[in-house]
C-alpha positions as CSV (number, residue, x, y, z in Angstrom):
1,M,0.2,-0.2,-0.3
2,A,1.2,3.4,-1.4
3,R,2.1,5.8,1.9
4,K,0.2,9.0,1.6
5,R,2.7,12.1,0.4
6,T,3.1,14.9,2.8
7,P,2.8,18.2,0.7
8,N,6.8,19.8,1.3
9,K,6.4,23.1,2.8
10,T,10.0,24.0,2.6
11,S,8.8,24.1,-1.3
12,V,9.7,27.4,-3.9
13,E,5.8,28.1,-4.6
14,A,3.2,26.6,-2.1
15,A,-0.5,27.9,-3.2
16,V,-2.2,29.1,-0.2
17,P,-6.1,30.2,-0.5
18,A,-7.9,32.0,1.1
19,P,-9.7,30.7,4.1
20,A,-13.4,30.2,3.5
21,T,-16.5,31.8,5.6
22,K,-19.9,31.2,5.7
23,G,-22.0,33.2,3.6
24,S,-19.1,35.1,1.5
25,G,-19.8,33.0,-1.5
26,K,-16.5,32.1,-1.9
27,P,-15.6,28.9,-2.9
28,S,-15.3,25.9,0.1
29,I,-12.0,23.9,0.2
30,K,-11.6,20.2,-0.6
31,P,-9.7,17.8,1.6
32,S,-7.1,18.2,-1.3
33,G,-6.4,21.5,-1.0
34,K,-7.3,22.6,-4.6
35,P,-10.0,25.5,-5.0
36,A,-13.7,23.7,-6.1
37,G,-13.6,25.8,-8.6
38,K,-12.5,29.4,-9.9
39,P,-13.6,32.1,-7.3
40,P,-15.1,34.9,-9.4
41,G,-12.9,37.7,-10.2
42,K,-9.6,37.0,-7.9
43,A,-6.9,33.8,-8.1
44,P,-5.7,32.6,-5.3
45,K,-2.7,33.9,-3.4
46,V,0.5,32.9,-4.1
47,V,3.1,32.9,-1.4
48,K,7.0,33.2,-2.4
49,V,9.1,31.1,-0.4
50,A,12.6,32.5,-0.4
51,K,15.4,29.9,-1.3
52,P,18.0,29.8,1.8
53,A,21.1,31.9,0.8
54,K,23.9,30.0,0.7
55,A,26.9,30.4,2.4
56,S,29.9,31.9,0.7
57,S,33.2,30.3,0.5
58,V,35.6,29.6,-1.7
59,A,35.8,26.0,-3.6
60,K,39.1,23.8,-3.1
61,P,40.2,21.5,-5.5
62,E,39.9,18.4,-4.5
63,P,41.9,15.4,-6.4
64,T,41.0,13.1,-8.6
65,K,42.5,10.1,-10.3
66,A,44.7,10.8,-13.1
67,G,44.0,9.7,-16.4
68,K,46.2,8.4,-18.8
69,N,49.4,9.2,-19.5
70,G,49.5,11.4,-16.6
71,K,46.6,13.8,-17.8
72,P,44.2,15.1,-15.8
73,G,41.7,12.4,-15.1
74,K,37.5,13.1,-14.8
75,G,36.3,16.3,-13.8
76,G,39.9,17.9,-15.2
77,K,41.7,18.2,-11.9
78,A,45.1,17.2,-11.9
79,E,45.9,14.3,-9.0
80,L,48.3,15.6,-6.0
81,K,51.5,14.4,-6.3
82,P,53.8,13.6,-3.1
83,T,56.3,17.2,-3.0
84,G,59.0,15.0,-1.7
85,P,61.4,12.7,-3.0
86,F,61.4,9.0,-2.2
87,L,63.6,7.2,0.6
88,T,64.6,3.6,-0.6
89,V,66.6,1.3,1.3
90,R,68.3,-2.1,-0.1
91,H,71.2,-4.7,1.4
92,M,74.8,-3.3,0.9
93,N,77.0,-4.9,-1.4
94,R,80.7,-5.1,-1.9
95,R,80.6,-1.7,-4.3
96,D,79.0,0.1,-1.6
97,I,82.0,-0.3,0.7
98,N,83.9,2.9,-0.1
99,R,80.8,5.1,-0.6
100,V,79.3,4.0,3.1
101,W,82.9,4.6,4.7
102,D,82.9,7.9,3.2
103,F,79.4,8.5,5.0
104,L,80.2,7.1,8.0
105,K,83.1,9.6,8.4
106,V,81.4,12.4,7.9
107,S,78.2,11.4,10.3
108,F,80.1,10.5,13.4
109,R,82.4,13.3,12.8
110,E,80.9,15.6,15.9
111,V,80.1,12.0,17.7
112,N,83.3,11.3,18.1
113,A,84.8,14.7,18.8
114,E,82.5,14.4,22.3
115,T,82.9,11.1,23.0
116,V,85.3,8.6,25.4
117,E,84.0,5.5,23.6
118,F,85.9,3.8,20.6
119,Q,85.3,6.2,17.6
120,R,83.3,4.9,14.9
121,P,83.4,3.4,12.6
122,R,86.6,1.4,14.1
123,S,88.9,1.1,11.0
124,K,88.1,0.7,7.2
125,Q,90.0,-2.6,7.3
126,R,86.8,-3.8,10.2
127,F,84.1,-1.7,8.4
128,E,85.4,-4.6,5.4
129,E,85.6,-7.7,8.0
130,I,82.4,-6.9,8.9
131,F,80.7,-7.4,5.5
132,A,82.7,-10.6,5.3
133,E,80.5,-11.9,8.6
134,Q,77.5,-13.6,8.1
135,G,74.9,-13.2,10.4
136,I,74.9,-9.5,9.8
137,D,73.0,-7.2,7.5
138,Q,74.0,-3.6,6.3
139,L,71.2,-1.8,5.0
140,V,71.7,1.1,3.2
141,F,69.1,4.0,2.7
142,E,69.3,6.2,-0.2
143,I,67.8,9.1,-1.9
144,G,68.5,8.8,-5.3
145,S,72.6,8.1,-5.6
146,E,73.5,9.7,-2.2
147,V,74.0,7.9,0.9
148,V,71.5,9.5,3.4
149,A,71.6,6.5,6.5
150,Y,73.1,3.2,7.2
151,A,72.0,0.5,9.5
152,E,73.9,-2.8,10.7
153,C,72.3,-5.3,13.0
154,S,73.3,-8.7,14.0
155,Y,70.9,-11.7,15.3
156,E,72.7,-12.5,17.8
157,V,76.0,-11.9,20.4
158,L,79.3,-12.0,17.7
159,G,83.1,-12.2,18.4
160,T,84.8,-12.7,21.4
161,D,85.7,-8.8,22.7
162,N,81.6,-8.1,22.5
163,W,80.0,-6.5,25.6
164,I,76.9,-7.7,25.6
165,N,76.1,-11.1,27.9
166,P,73.1,-12.9,26.4
167,R,72.0,-14.5,29.6
168,Y,70.8,-11.6,30.6
169,F,68.1,-11.4,27.9
170,E,67.3,-15.4,28.1
171,K,66.3,-14.7,31.6
172,R,63.8,-12.7,30.7
173,D,62.5,-14.0,27.3
174,M,63.8,-11.0,25.6
175,R,64.8,-12.2,21.7
176,P,67.1,-9.4,20.4
177,L,67.7,-7.4,17.5
178,F,71.1,-6.2,17.9
179,I,71.7,-2.8,16.2
180,D,75.3,-2.6,15.7
181,E,75.6,0.9,14.1
182,L,73.0,3.3,13.0
183,A,73.7,6.7,11.4
184,V,71.7,9.4,9.4
185,H,73.4,12.2,8.0
186,P,73.4,15.1,9.8
187,E,72.0,17.4,6.5
188,M,68.7,15.3,6.6
189,H,68.2,15.6,10.5
190,G,64.7,15.9,11.0
191,R,63.5,15.1,7.6
192,G,61.8,11.4,9.1
193,V,65.0,9.7,7.9
194,G,65.8,8.2,10.8
195,S,61.9,7.3,11.3
196,F,62.1,5.1,8.3
197,L,65.2,3.6,9.4
198,L,63.2,2.5,12.7
199,E,60.6,0.9,11.3
200,Q,63.0,-0.9,8.9
201,L,64.6,-2.5,11.9
202,H,61.4,-3.3,14.1
203,H,59.9,-4.9,10.5
204,I,63.0,-7.0,10.2
205,A,62.5,-8.0,13.6
206,R,59.2,-9.2,13.4
207,V,60.1,-11.2,10.3
208,H,62.6,-12.7,12.1
209,G,60.6,-13.8,15.7
210,L,62.4,-11.6,17.8
211,N,61.0,-9.1,20.0
212,T,63.2,-6.6,21.3
213,L,65.4,-3.9,19.5
214,V,68.8,-3.3,21.6
215,L,71.5,-0.3,21.0
216,E,74.2,1.4,22.7
217,V,74.7,5.0,22.9
218,A,76.9,7.5,24.7
219,E,75.3,8.7,27.9
220,N,76.2,12.2,27.3
221,N,75.2,12.0,23.7
222,E,71.5,14.0,24.4
223,N,70.2,14.1,21.3
224,A,70.3,10.5,20.4
225,L,69.4,9.5,24.0
226,N,66.3,11.8,23.9
227,W,65.3,10.5,20.3
228,Y,65.7,7.1,21.3
229,K,63.5,8.0,24.4
230,K,60.5,9.2,22.3
231,R,60.4,5.8,20.4
232,S,59.9,3.6,23.7
233,F,63.8,2.7,24.0
234,K,64.5,2.5,28.0
235,K,67.7,2.1,29.6
236,L,68.3,-1.8,30.2
237,D,72.3,-1.1,31.7
238,A,75.5,0.7,31.1
239,A,78.8,0.8,32.0
240,I,79.6,4.2,33.3
241,F,82.7,6.1,32.4
242,M,83.9,8.0,35.7
243,A,87.2,10.6,36.1
244,C,88.3,11.8,39.5
245,S,91.7,14.7,38.8
246,V,94.6,14.1,39.8
247,E,97.3,17.1,41.3
248,L,100.1,17.5,38.6
249,E,103.7,16.8,39.5
250,D,106.9,16.1,37.1
251,E,107.5,13.5,36.2
252,L,111.2,12.2,37.7
253,L,111.8,13.2,41.3
254,P,114.1,16.1,42.6
255,P,117.5,15.5,43.5
256,R,118.2,13.6,46.9
257,S,121.1,13.9,49.9
258,L,122.4,10.3,50.4
259,P,124.0,10.0,54.1
260,A,127.8,10.2,54.2
261,P,130.1,6.8,53.8
262,R,130.5,4.8,57.3
263,G,133.1,6.1,59.0
264,E,133.5,9.6,57.5
265,T,132.4,13.1,59.0
266,P,130.1,14.4,56.8
267,P,130.7,18.1,55.7
268,P,129.1,21.1,57.2
269,A,126.2,22.3,55.8
270,S,126.7,25.0,53.7
271,G,126.5,28.4,55.2
272,A,127.2,27.4,58.9
273,N,129.4,29.3,61.5
274,E,132.1,27.6,62.2
275,D,133.9,28.1,65.9
């Protein structure tokens, strides 16, 4: 059964006939709202309802799908494209050794001047040895052909001179991915390169079933410490370098007088009164 349609009160033009009174001679109004006949000499009143005014606004361009060959799609509006360059990541290969080595020297120049720990990177020979070792991933981050970041991570404690105690993590059900090196070019700080690098390391950990990222940072490197703390890194343990001042002395002791041989009278002290 069709529903009765309610007259639209907000229509632009609505016929409103005058009310009928007894003896007025005017036609009666049917329930349908239409007059029974034409009134003599007068037409029904027409009330015009003004349309609501539209708020003035400036139309904003909306992104649309681009057509073929990069031409604007439907509507003639061009698609919004990224304004910045693309940051890519890949595994390091042997041909990258010299480029990445030069990048690391620039990245750690200021840090090395302020820290007492071993200088990074240690040496080019050691850097080449790391590339040949198993169980170490070296990732290169580039914008175009320029190296802008580097990450080095391992899946187990390697080497005989390592500072890490594996049993610490085993007792706590921690399966760590060890971040051995992390560097971002100084000119790229604050542009999201470090965040993308850290996101990549999180991804590697998840893929390999590891639930913790572990790294070392100098305690006086406040910028790095604050950056890691904002990203949920917490202090595990630390060897703190301590120092105390020592009064300076000459390396060689001053001359010292010796006693006279036995049986001999020691000579009088210079400047003594003689009787």
